[in-house]
N, C-alpha and C positions, 0 to 999 in steps of 0.2 A: 567906589565903593557900594558905591548903590549896587550896581552890577553883582558885586562879590554876593549881598546880604541877598538881591534876588532870586542866585544861582543856587546860594545855599536855602533857603525859604522850598525852591521850586525841588530843590534832591531832597531837602527831608521829610518833602510831602510824600514825594514818589518812592521814598524807602518807607515811610507810613502804610501806604498804598499797598506796596509792596509784600511787609509783614500781614498785613491783614490777609490776604489771598497767603500767604504760607498758613497762617491760622486756620482756614476754611479749608484747606487741603489737609492740612493732619488731624481734622473733627470733620470726619465723613460721614452724613447724612447716617437718623438712624434708620437699619436696615427692617425692624420693627413692622411689621404692621400693624395698622390702629383696628380697635376693636369696632366691630361694628357697631354702629349708634341705631338702639332700637324703637322703633315701630313707632309712630306717634300716634297718640289716640286723643279724640278732642274730643269732650264734652259737650253735652245737648246746652247747657248753656253758652258755651263759646261758638258753637257755630250759630246760633241763633244772635247774640251777640253780632258776629262775624258777618252775616249775612242784613241785617239791618243796616250796619254802615257801608254795608257796598252799595245798599242801595240809596244810599244819600249819596254818592260818587256822582256827581255831576258833570265837571267840566272835563274836554279831553284828556288825556293822560291821568288823570285821577286815579281810574282805580287799579291801573298797571303798579302806578306808585304806591298803593292801599296796598298790592298783593305783596310786593319786593320788602315791605315794610313790615308786614305780616307773615311771610316766608312761605305764602302758598299758592299752590296753582291755581290757575280758571278751572281745571276739570273738579276741584275739590270744589268749588262754587259750587258751578251747573253741577254736580249730583247735590248737592245740600239744596240747593236751590228747588231742582226734581221733587226732592225727598219733602221739603214746604210746602210744596205745591200741590203735592197727592195728601196730602194730610199724615203724614209718616212718620207721627214726632219720634217714633220709638225707634225708628229706621235712622235718626240722627244719631242716637246713642252710640258708639261703639258696641259690634256684635263680638261675641264673644267665640273665638277659633277654636278650632276641631270640634272631635264629633258629638254628636249630641246626647246628650244624658238619655238613660233611658227611663218611661216612668215606670214605674211600677205599681201594678196593679193590684189595689187592698185586699182583691177576693182568689187574687192568686194562689196561694196556700190555700183556702180552703178550696179551690177548683184539684188540685195537685192530689191532696188528701183523699177525695169524693173518689177522684178514679182509682187510686192506688186500692180505696175499697170495692170499689166496682167491680176491679178485675180480680180482687179475691174471692169476691163470691161470685163472680162468674168461673170462677177455678173450679171453686165449690161443687156449683151446679154442675157444671162438666163431669167431677168427680160424680156428683151423686148419681144422676141419669148413666154417668156409665153402669154403676152399681146395681141398678136398676133392670138395667139390659140384663148383666148377668146375672140375674136371680131369675127373671122370666125364662132365660136359655134352659138353666139347671131345672128350672119348675116344669116345661117342657122337656125335658130330657126325662125326669123323673114320673111323669104323668098326675104332677100336680092339678087340682083344678084351681084356676085363679079368680080372683072376683073383680068389678068393673075395673075399682081402682090399683087393679094390680098386687094387693094381698091374697097372698095361699090363706086357703080356709082350712 
């Protein structure tokens, strides 16, 4: 009798095991690609707090345990230590990625306007000089005398 119950128990456990395998085969894993995690950003306050805790680690293996607990790499700590030692506190805050914004010179509009005016006046001067040259040639052809300032008398 004991052997029969033992046999029934074993066969039932084998049957349950087999059923769980069938269920796992019928439900294959999701082939969907997981969404990429966003880049982690650390505040200056967090970095300074972590460096303070890192400096307080004294026992062997305590640093590794601390880094695993915080989910950080040794390279993060080394970078932050170097930045702290250089006194670059603003360097401890995350840097904005991408192109730098162009600084707008407040006098740029005025300079552009003055350059346009200068070009207009230069064109007018060139036109006036051309007219004066033509008048000189005409007076030479007609034989009319000229004053020193270019006017005919």
